[in-house]
N, C-alpha and C positions, 0 to 999 in steps of 0.2 A: 195783263198778268201772266206770266209763262210757266210751262210744266215746271219745274224747280222750285218757284217759287209758292206753288200751291199743293206740291209734297208736305215742302218745308210747312210749311200752314199746318195740313191737317196730321204733320207728325207730331206739331207742338198739341193741338187739339186733342191725340190720342193720349196723348204725354200726360197731359192736364186732368184728363177722364181717369185714365189707369190710376194715377197718385191717388183719386178721389174716392176710388172704390174699396180701399181699407176701413177694417170698423174703425171707428176713433170715437174717444170719449174727452172730457174735461182736461183730462190729463195730459191726451195724444201730444206729442213735439214740445215739450214743456220739459224744463230741465231745472235740476235744484244744487246750490253750491255751498260749502262752508267746512266749517273743521271739525273733525270727526276724531273720535278717541285723542290722546295725549299730543298726538307727532306726526296727525294724520289728516287729509284734505277728500273728501269726497265730492264727488260728481255724479249725481242720478238723473238719468235722461229715461225718459217716457214714449214710449213711441207704440204707433199705431196696431191695433190687434193686440193688445194686453201684455206687449212685451218693453221688459226694462231691463237697463246696463247702468253699470256704475265705474267708474275709473276712481281706485283710492291710492293716494298716492303720500308719501312721505314728505313732509314737511322740514325734515333735518337734510343739513346737504349732505354729510358723512353719512354713507350706508343706506343709501337712499334708495328707494323702488315704486313701480308701480304694479298692480292690480287691475284687470278687466272682467265685470264679472256680468255675468246674464240671467236672464229670468222671466217670468210671469208675474201680472199683478192683476189682483180686484180692485175694482174701485165701488165703496159706498161710501160717497161724500159723510164726514169726514174721513173717514178712516181707509186707509191703503193696506191691505195684504200682499208681502212679497214673498214670491220663495225664486231662492237662488236657484239656477240648474247647472250654471256650470262658470269655471274661473279659469283664466289665461293671465299667467304671472309673468312677469320678466325675469325669472330665476334666480331674483335677489330675495323674494317676499318670505318671511319667516313662518307665512300660512303651511302648515300640513296638510289639509285639506279645504273642502268650501267653506266659505266665510257660516257662520249662522245666520238663519232670518233676521231680520230686526223686531224684537218683540213686540212694536207697536210703531205706527205710522201714522201722522193724522196731520191734514191741511187746513188750513185756515179759508173763511167766504171766501176772500180773493183771487183763492190759487194761488199767490208768491210769496208764500211761508209754509215752507214742510218741517213737521218737529218729529225725530225719529228718536225712539224711545228704547233704550239697549241696556240691558244688565244692570239698572238702577239708576242711568245715566240717560241724558236728553240731550239733542244736540237740533241746535237751528240752521236750515238749511235756506236761503234766500234763493229765487228765481233769477236767472238770467235771460236774455236774449238767445230764443232756440233757434234750431237750424231751421225751421221753418219761416222763421223771418225774414233767413238770407235767402233761401229758396224764394219766397215771393220777389225779394229785390232783383236775385239773378235773373227769371226770368222775365221781371220789365225792361230791364235791360238789355235781355234780348229779344224781345220782341220790337221795343225804339228800335236795336240796328236790324231787325227783319223790316221794318218797315221804310228805314232809312236805305237800306238796298233795293227797297221794291222801287222807290220814289227813283233812287240815280238811275236804275236803270228803264225806267218810265220815261224818265228826261232822256236818256241816251237813243231810246227806239224814237222818241218824237222828233231828236233833230237830225235822225237819220231819214226819216220818212221828209222833212224837209229840205233837205238837201239832194233830195231824189228828182 
């Protein structure tokens, strides 16, 4: 094994440990999506360290918009309390300020359905594969590529030794 291979392997191990150091709970890396208000669609993503983000999009072709909202959450099963702190929109949104916090959020026992209650309305949001699943697949593929490169490197060195 050459020095570059060892450095790459140490770097991957370090990245793995760095990623595992953030505070996680049962909602970390989960995402939920569904219809929201009459013409809107929402995707809520829960991140490590109690951070949450949401993307609200218009479902109409004319006058479309999207808004990104960021905040923090507290989770005590089955209830979630979200405090929105920052909003970024694309300039076409009708909101003049930060959206109100939802009246309440509740999640089912399987952690795959989120119920959002707001202004005497309720919305059902379903989970979908999060970025965690994609990261695991990408890391696995990267690991296989590195193993393949190490094998090729070993074979080349072995051939050089035979031809000497």
